[in-house]
Structure formats: structure tokens, C-alpha cells
C-alpha positions in Angstrom: -18.7 16.0 48.2 -17.5 13.3 50.6 -15.9 15.3 53.4 -14.1 12.3 54.8 -11.9 12.3 51.6 -11.1 16.0 51.7 -7.6 17.2 52.3 -8.6 19.3 55.3 -10.3 16.4 57.1 -7.4 14.1 56.5 -4.9 16.6 57.7 -6.9 17.4 60.9 -7.3 13.6 61.5 -3.5 13.2 61.1 -2.9 16.0 63.6 -5.3 14.5 66.2 -4.4 10.8 65.8 -0.6 11.1 65.3 0.9 14.6 65.6 -0.4 15.5 69.1 0.3 13.2 72.1 -2.3 12.8 74.9 -0.7 15.7 76.8 -0.7 17.8 73.6 -4.4 17.2 73.1 -5.1 18.4 76.7 -3.1 21.6 75.9 -5.1 22.1 72.7 -8.4 21.6 74.6 -7.3 24.1 77.4 -6.1 26.5 74.7 -9.5 26.5 73.0 -11.4 26.7 76.3 -9.3 29.7 77.5 -9.8 31.4 74.1 -13.5 31.0 74.4 -13.7 32.4 77.9 -11.2 35.2 77.0 -13.3 36.3 74.1 -16.5 36.5 76.3 -15.1 38.9 78.9 -12.0 41.0 79.5 -12.6 41.5 83.2 -11.1 38.1 84.0 -7.4 37.8 83.0 -8.0 34.4 81.3 -6.0 35.6 78.3 -2.8 35.1 80.4 -3.5 31.4 80.5 -4.2 31.4 76.8 -0.9 33.2 76.1 1.1 30.8 78.4 -0.3 27.7 76.7 0.3 29.2 73.3 3.9 30.0 74.1 4.4 26.5 75.5 3.0 24.9 72.4 4.9 27.0 70.0 8.2 26.4 72.0 7.6 22.7 71.8 6.9 22.8 68.0 10.0 24.9 67.3 12.3 22.9 69.4 10.9 19.6 68.1 11.3 20.8 64.5 14.9 21.9 65.0 16.1 18.7 66.6 13.8 16.2 64.9 15.7 13.0 64.4 16.3 11.0 61.2 15.4 7.4 61.9 15.2 4.1 60.1 12.9 1.3 61.1 13.9 -2.2 60.1 12.0 -5.4 60.4 8.6 -6.8 59.4 5.6 -8.4 60.9 5.0 -12.2 60.7 3.2 -13.2 57.5 0.3 -15.0 59.3 -1.7 -14.5 62.5 -4.9 -16.0 64.0 -8.0 -14.0 64.5 -8.5 -13.1 68.2 -4.9 -13.8 69.1 -2.1 -11.3 69.5 0.8 -11.2 67.1 4.2 -9.5 67.7 6.4 -7.9 65.2 10.1 -7.4 65.9 11.7 -4.2 64.7 14.9 -2.3 65.1 15.1 1.5 65.2 18.4 3.1 63.9 19.4 6.8 64.4 20.7 7.9 61.0 21.1 11.5 62.0 24.1 13.4 63.3 22.6 14.4 66.6 21.3 12.3 69.6 17.5 11.5 69.4 15.6 11.9 72.7 12.2 10.6 73.9 11.8 8.1 71.0 8.7 6.1 70.4 7.3 3.7 67.8 3.7 3.0 66.7 1.4 2.3 63.8 -0.6 5.0 62.3 -4.2 4.3 61.1 -4.4 0.5 61.4 -7.0 -1.4 59.2 -10.5 -1.8 60.7 -10.6 -4.8 63.0 -7.2 -4.4 64.5 -6.4 -3.5 68.1 -3.1 -2.4 69.5 -2.8 -3.4 73.2 0.1 -1.0 73.6 -0.5 2.0 71.3 3.1 3.0 71.3 6.5 1.7 72.4 8.9 4.0 74.1 12.6 3.6 73.4 14.4 6.3 75.4 17.2 8.0 73.5 19.6 6.9 70.7 23.0 8.3 69.9 24.0 8.8 66.3 24.4 5.4 64.5 23.0 3.5 67.5 20.2 1.0 67.1 17.7 -0.5 69.5 15.2 -3.4 69.2 11.5 -2.8 69.6 8.4 -5.0 69.8 5.0 -4.0 68.4 2.0 -6.1 69.3 -1.3 -6.2 67.4 -4.5 -8.2 67.9 -6.6 -8.8 64.8 -10.3 -9.5 65.3 -11.3 -10.4 61.8 -9.8 -12.9 59.3 -8.6 -11.7 55.9 -5.6 -10.4 54.0 -4.4 -7.0 55.2 -1.7 -4.5 54.3 -0.3 -3.0 57.4 1.0 0.6 57.3 4.7 1.1 58.0 5.4 1.8 61.6 6.4 5.4 62.5 9.3 6.2 64.7 9.3 9.7 66.3 10.5 11.9 69.1 8.4 13.7 71.7 11.2 16.0 72.8 11.1 18.4 74.6 7.7 18.6 76.4 6.0 15.4 75.2 3.3 17.4 73.5 3.9 16.6 69.8 5.6 13.9 67.8 8.4 14.8 65.3 10.7 12.7 63.3 11.6 11.5 59.8 11.5 7.7 59.6 11.7 5.1 56.9 10.0 1.7 57.1 8.4 -0.8 54.8 4.8 -1.9 54.8 4.0 -5.5 55.4 1.2 -7.9 54.5 -0.5 -9.9 57.2 -2.8 -12.9 56.5 -5.2 -13.4 59.4 -6.4 -17.0 59.6 -9.8 -17.9 61.1 -9.8 -19.0 64.7 -11.1 -22.5 65.3 -11.3 -25.2 68.0 -10.0 -28.6 67.1 -12.4 -31.5 67.1 -11.6 -34.6 69.2 -13.5 -36.7 66.7 -15.4 -36.5 63.4 -17.9 -39.2 62.3 -17.5 -39.3 58.5 -19.9 -41.5 56.5 -17.2 -43.4 54.8 -17.4 -44.8 51.3 -14.5 -45.6 48.9 -14.5 -45.0 45.2 -11.9 -45.6 42.5 -10.1 -42.4 41.7 -8.9 -41.9 38.2 -5.1 -41.8 38.4 -5.1 -43.8 41.6 -2.0 -43.3 43.7 -0.8 -40.7 41.2 -3.6 -38.5 42.3 -2.1 -38.1 45.7 1.4 -37.3 44.5 2.8 -39.1 47.5 6.4 -40.1 46.9 7.2 -43.7 47.8 3.7 -45.2 47.2 2.8 -47.5 44.3 -0.2 -49.5 43.1 -0.6 -52.9 44.8 0.8 -55.9 43.0 -1.9 -58.7 42.7 -0.3 -61.2 40.4 0.7 -62.0 36.8 -1.3 -62.6 33.6 -0.6 -63.3 29.9 0.5 -60.4 27.8 -2.2 -58.6 25.8 -1.4 -56.3 22.9 -1.4 -52.8 24.2 0.1 -53.6 27.7 2.9 -51.4 28.8 6.3 -52.9 28.2 7.4 -51.7 31.6 5.1 -54.3 33.2 6.6 -57.3 31.5 7.9 -59.9 33.9 11.0 -61.2 32.2 11.7 -64.0 34.6 8.2 -65.5 34.2 8.5 -65.0 30.4 11.7 -67.1 30.4 10.1 -69.8 32.7 6.8 -70.1 30.8 8.2 -69.3 27.3 5.5 -66.7 26.6 5.1 -63.0 27.5 3.8 -62.4 31.0 3.0 -59.0 32.6 2.6 -58.0 36.2 -0.9 -56.9 37.2 -1.6 -54.1 39.7 -4.7 -52.8 41.4 -5.2 -49.1 41.9 -6.1 -47.7 45.3 -9.5 -46.8 46.4 -9.8 -43.6 48.4 -12.4 -41.8 50.5 -12.7 -38.4 48.8 -14.7 -35.8 50.9 -16.3 -32.7 49.5 -16.4 -29.9 52.1 -19.1 -27.4 50.9 -19.0 -24.0 52.6 -22.2 -21.9 52.4 -21.4 -18.2 52.2 -24.8 -16.8 51.1 -25.9 -13.8 53.3 -29.1 -12.0 52.1 -28.6 -8.4 50.9 -30.8 -7.0 53.7 -28.3 -8.1 56.3 -25.6 -5.7 57.4 -22.2 -6.8 58.8 -21.2 -6.1 62.4 -17.9 -5.0 63.7 -16.5 -8.5 63.2 -18.5 -9.3 60.0 -21.4 -11.6 59.7 -21.5 -13.7 62.9 -23.1 -16.8 61.3 -20.6 -16.7 58.4 -17.6 -16.4 60.6 -18.9 -19.3 62.8 -19.4 -21.4 59.6 -15.9 -20.7 58.5 -14.5 -21.5 61.9 -16.5 -24.8 61.9 -15.2 -25.6 58.3 -11.6 -25.1 59.6 -12.3 -27.5 62.5 -13.8 -30.1 60.1 -10.9 -29.7 57.6 -8.4 -30.1 60.5 -10.0 -33.3 61.6 -10.1 -34.7 58.0 -6.5 -33.7 57.5 -5.4 -36.0 60.3 -6.9 -39.0 58.5 -6.4 -40.6 55.1 -8.8 -38.5 53.1 -8.8 -36.5 50.0 -10.5 -33.1 50.7 -12.2 -31.0 48.1 -13.1 -27.6 49.4 -16.0 -25.8 47.6 -16.5 -22.3 48.8 -18.5 -19.7 46.9 -17.9 -16.1 47.5 -17.7 -13.4 44.8 -15.7 -16.2 43.1 -15.9 -19.9 43.4 -13.0 -21.5 45.3 -12.2 -25.1 44.5 -9.2 -26.5 46.3 -8.0 -30.1 46.9 -5.9 -31.2 49.9 -5.1 -34.3 51.9 -2.8 -37.3 51.4 0.2 -35.0 50.6 -1.5 -33.1 47.7 -1.5 -30.0 49.9 -1.4 -29.1 53.6 -4.1 -28.0 56.0 -2.6 -24.6 56.2 -3.4 -24.1 52.6 -7.1 -24.6 53.4 -6.9 -22.0 56.1 -5.4 -19.6 53.7 -8.3 -20.1 51.3 -11.1 -19.7 53.9 -9.3 -16.7 55.4 -10.1 -14.7 52.3 -13.6 -16.0 51.5 -16.1 -13.2 51.5 -19.9 -13.2 52.0 -21.9 -13.8 48.8 -24.9 -11.6 48.5 -26.6 -13.7 45.8 -27.5 -17.4 46.0 -24.2 -19.2 45.3 -25.6 -22.7 44.9 -26.3 -21.9 41.3 -22.5 -21.7 40.9 -21.6 -24.5 43.3 -24.0 -27.1 42.0 -22.6 -27.5 38.4 -19.0 -27.5 39.7 -19.8 -30.0 42.4 -21.9 -32.2 40.1 -18.9 -32.8 37.8 -17.0 -34.2 40.7 -19.8 -36.2 42.4 -19.0 -39.4 40.5 -15.6 -39.5 42.2 -16.6 -38.1 45.6 -17.4 -40.5 48.5 -18.8 -38.1 51.1 -20.3 -34.6 51.1 -20.0 -32.6 54.3 -22.0 -29.4 54.0 -21.6 -26.4 56.3 -24.8 -24.4 55.7 -26.1 -21.2 57.0 -29.8 -21.9 56.3 -32.1 -24.5 54.7 -34.2 -23.8 51.6 -35.1 -25.3 48.2 -31.6 -24.7 46.6 -29.8 -26.3 49.4 -32.2 -29.2 49.5 -31.6 -29.8 45.8 -27.9 -29.8 46.2 -28.0 -32.3 49.1 -30.4 -34.7 47.2 -28.3 -34.5 44.1 -25.3 -35.7 46.0 -27.4 -38.6 47.4 -28.6 -39.5 44.0 -25.0 -39.7 42.7 -24.2 -42.3 45.4 -22.5 -40.0 48.0 -22.9 -40.1 51.7 -24.1 -36.7 53.0 -23.6 -35.0 56.3 -25.0 -31.5 56.9 -24.0 -29.1 59.6 -26.5 -26.2 59.8 -25.0 -23.1 61.6 -27.9 -20.8 62.7 -29.4 -19.2 65.7 -33.2 -19.8 65.6 -35.3 -21.5 63.0 -34.3 -22.0 59.3 -36.2 -20.4 56.5 -37.8 -23.8 55.7 -38.2 -26.9 57.9 -35.3 -29.3 57.4 -36.8 -32.2 55.5 -33.8 -34.3 54.7 -33.8 -37.9 55.7 -31.2 -39.3 53.3 -28.3 -38.2 55.4 -27.2 -36.9 58.8 -28.2 -33.4 59.8 -26.7 -31.6 62.9 -27.9 -28.1 64.0 -25.4 -25.9 65.8 -25.7 -22.4 67.3 -23.1 -19.7 66.8 -22.3 -19.6 70.5 -21.5 -23.3 70.5 -18.9 -22.8 67.8 -17.4 -19.6 69.2 -17.1 -21.0 72.7 -15.5 -24.3 71.6 -18.3 -26.4 73.1 -18.2 -29.0 70.3 -15.8 -31.9 70.7 -17.3 -34.6 68.5 -19.4 -34.3 65.3 
């Protein structure tokens, strides 16, 4: 039996983490200590201290139960936050009861792992019936991901600030924690242009059109919309306008998420994976400031393929994707390679953010080169790779985890 899931354990944890305040915990500790000493000898009148503490605790519980307020908490947390940075939720506490509510407070109960509350609870003073008061709750998430925050609890510590009482209503909220990254001042992209099927239509950018290059004679099958009627009237034969589709630099950003099964995550996850995701966000940010089409390939438990750039999507959408990417415990390049190979004929440049170097990664990089793509590899790792990096067909840059976390990289 898993004792952590038992009703008794959960109730005791609820009492210790929420019901009793810091002062109440000291009273409980003194109560147990005096009970232990009192049971050992009757010569010392320690039982008097035990009885006094017990009466104080019982009086606090009875009074708190009789006057416990009926409260409503309105407001939600922001939908997004950045890992490592504080985020503030704005709430409003309303007294729905018929009696004044004294010594009010507001706090979260049992936050998800990876969250820190700089101020564990917010004190609000007292509220008269029907009165409302604004309150701020601040959290600092340390790990990216999608989280469901528990509803905040409003309570009263009246009369002796030993226990928390109160009936409150509030709604849970969802918080998407985006990865923290340091913007790059410059990114050297091996540029190549390829014709993209669909041309300008691929970018869905309102106001752009193919470039007009001249006229030619009508050929059966040409679109009637391209007929130049003025030239037809002047030359006495059908003439159509001719256009040339745009050529774009389409960049594939390949994110390596493979972490061997023998590795165990730390408090903030896998350090090398988090650094790789942060670096991918920095690269995507630099690409989004240019005229590039970005194809993001990230393999977790599922393969994520996402296109952005030139108004097809925004950089924030890329952050939302990488915020939810999880570590893959089996080699993901068996999944990435076929999906990427189908797109290599249209991709100009491949930028790979890798956690290691081995045969499967070498095969992926050389396949991209054989298909005519320019390749740039960013290897994120402390120490040596599993195999020596023997890739001369493109640019390879090795980066340490500390370099990425401390923001010491300005140009790649």
C-alpha cells in the first residue's frame, strides 16, 4: 500500500500545511513535549502546562469554528509566465457572510512541484459583510511546462492566530510557463534559397503578390485571370501576364530531446535538456526577426512539427510548443529522420540543437547535406560527447550548460 495516498496521511498533511499556522505548530509541538514529560513523572507539575495549552488550542478551534467567515475569491492568474521570473495574480476577496470577518489571509495550498511562493500568505485585515478587498499573490515558477494551479484559499486566523478557518470559493487557473532564454545579438545562418511550392501563398501574408516579370503569348491552359486585355487589343492576339514566384530561406530547427533512461532528473529537470530548449528559443527568436520560414522539429513522447515566420505564426507560438516538450527516453531520431527527410527538398538550412553526438545524429546531419541543405550544429554538453565529432560538411559549435544559463552567448 502506498501510504502517501492514504486518507490519514493526506489529512495529517492538510492539517500541518494549511490548518495550523506557524504559532499553532509551536503550540502543538509544546503540547506533545509536555505530554511526553508529564507521562514520565508526576512529581513535576508539567501537566499544568499541558492543560493550559490544550485549553488554549480548544478555545481557538471553537471560537474559529463559530465565527468562521464565508468568503469568495475572484480573479485569475495570468495565462503565461517565464521560468525563473515572478508572476503576480490579482484577486479580490469578498465577505459573503452576515458577520464581520477578522484576521483574513489568502494563500495557495499545495502548489505544483517547481513553484515557489516568495510570500506564502497575504494578510488582508478584516472585512465587513459585503465588503471586498483586492489582494496580490506572487509565484515564481522554476520549470517550464503547463500547470494547473489550485484555487487560492481565503481564511481567518481569529482569535489567537493558531489555526485557519473559513469557507471560500475560487476557481482554479492554468498557467503556461515558457522557457527562459537570453536573446542573441546576432545569428550567422548559412543562407540558401529554394523555391517553395505555393510561393507567396505559403506565407499567408496579406498584401504580397508574385513579382511581375513581363508578358508572353497565351498558351492553352493558362489562367484567364492573367490575360492582359490591353496588350491583346494592341497585338490582336491573346497575351498573358507572367509572374515569378518568390524564393525563401526556409530553416529547419531540430531540437534533440533524447536523454538516456539511466539518467534521473533533478529538481529543475534535466539540465542539458533545459539548456538546449533555452538555446532553441534564443535561435528561434533571432530567426523570427529576419525573413525566414522556420520549421521546428522537436521529438518528445510525440513528434512536434511546427512552422512559423513571415506571418504564418508568431514567435510566441514556438515558445508555447517548446514549453511543453518532454524528455524522450528512447532515440528520437528514428522518428525525426523520416519526417525531416520529406521536407529536406524544400529546406535551405538545418540548425540542429543536439545534446550529444553519435551515429544516429551523424546520419541525420549528413542526410541533410546530401539533400543540398546547409547545416549548422549546436552541441549542448558539459564534457566530451559519446563519440568524437567528425562532421566537416557544416559548422559545429560546442556550448556548455553554464554558458547558456548565464547568458554569455551573444553571437552564434
